[in-house]
C-alpha positions in Angstrom: 12.4 10.3 -4.9 8.9 9.8 -6.5 6.3 7.2 -5.8 3.6 6.6 -8.3 0.5 4.6 -7.2 -2.0 3.2 -9.7 -4.5 0.5 -10.2 -7.4 1.9 -8.2 -10.9 2.0 -9.7 -14.6 1.2 -9.2 -15.3 -2.2 -8.1 -18.3 -4.2 -6.8 -18.2 -5.6 -3.3 -16.4 -9.0 -3.3 -14.2 -7.9 -6.1 -10.4 -7.5 -6.4 -7.9 -5.1 -7.6 -4.0 -5.0 -7.7 -2.6 -1.7 -6.7 0.9 -0.9 -8.0 3.4 1.6 -6.8 6.4 2.5 -8.9 9.4 4.0 -7.1 12.1 6.1 -8.6 15.0 5.7 -6.1 18.2 3.9 -7.1 18.5 2.1 -3.9 15.0 0.8 -3.7 16.0 -2.3 -1.7 17.2 -0.1 1.2 13.6 0.9 1.8 10.7 -0.7 3.6 7.5 0.0 1.8 4.0 0.5 3.1 0.4 1.1 2.0 -1.9 3.4 3.8 -5.4 4.4 3.1 -7.7 7.4 3.8 -11.5 6.9 3.6 -13.7 10.0 3.1 -13.9 12.1 6.3 -11.5 9.9 8.2 -7.8 10.0 9.0 -5.3 8.1 7.0 -4.6 4.6 8.4 -2.0 2.0 8.0 -2.9 -1.0 5.8 0.2 -3.1 5.1 4.1 -2.9 5.0 6.9 -5.0 3.7 10.6 -5.0 4.6 13.3 -4.3 2.0 13.8 -8.0 1.5 10.2 -9.0 1.5 10.7 -11.5 4.4 8.9 -9.4 7.0 5.3 -8.3 6.3 2.7 -6.6 8.7 -1.0 -6.0 8.0 -3.5 -4.1 9.8 -6.1 -6.4 11.4 -8.9 -4.8 9.2 -7.2 -6.2 5.9 -5.5 -9.3 7.2 -6.5 -12.3 5.2 -7.8 -10.1 2.3 -4.9 -8.0 1.3 -1.4 -9.2 0.1 1.6 -7.0 -0.1 4.6 -7.9 -2.2 7.6 -6.2 -3.9 9.9 -6.7 -6.9 13.2 -5.0 -6.1 14.4 -5.6 -9.7 11.7 -3.5 -11.0 11.5 -1.0 -8.1 7.8 -2.0 -7.6 5.6 -2.7 -4.7 2.1 -4.2 -5.1 -1.1 -4.5 -2.9 -3.5 -7.2 -4.0 -6.9 -6.4 -2.4 -9.5 -9.2 -2.4 -12.9 -9.7 -1.0 -13.4 -5.8 -1.2 -16.1 -4.3 1.0 -17.6 -0.8 0.8 -15.7 0.1 3.9 -12.5 -0.4 1.9 -13.4 2.7 -0.2 -10.5 5.1 0.2 -7.5 6.7 -1.4 -4.7 4.3 -1.1 -1.2 5.7 -0.7 2.2 4.0 -1.0 5.1 5.1 1.2 8.8 4.4 1.5 10.8 4.2 4.8 14.7 4.1 4.9 14.5 1.6 7.8 15.3 -2.0 8.5 12.2 -2.6 10.5 8.7 -2.6 9.0 7.0 0.7 10.0 3.3 0.9 10.7 3.0 4.7 11.6 3.0 7.6 9.1 5.8 9.5 11.0 8.3 6.6 10.2 8.0 7.1 6.5 10.2 9.3 4.4 8.4 9.5 1.1 4.8 9.4 0.0 3.0 8.9 -3.4 0.0 10.7 -4.6 -2.5 8.0 -3.9 -5.0 6.0 -6.1 -8.7 5.9 -5.4 -10.5 2.6 -4.7 -14.3 2.8 -4.7 -16.2 -0.3 -3.6 -20.0 -0.4 -4.5 -22.5 -2.4 -2.5 
């Protein structure tokens, strides 16, 4: 299984990006998908997650109302739309896959990880 995250870049505060995660597994719709992020010098933290069907979504309080997670099971893709970006959102963003029915919010619940994509927000 491979997860390939992309879409990061340098953006000014208040700007937006769409992060994309391409998954290689055949049974993509058996997996809940999540996005985590790791800011410089800090531990990796949960940002958002979506169930296999897309019907259940969870956001961290820090991103609620600004980030939107979605998925396209036909394309084996998961997306994270990040709006109203702040300098504190600067981080490497990772996508992850969990072979679970529930929507996981902790790292240990995820089975596979992508390599990350860097988002840098300038003030």
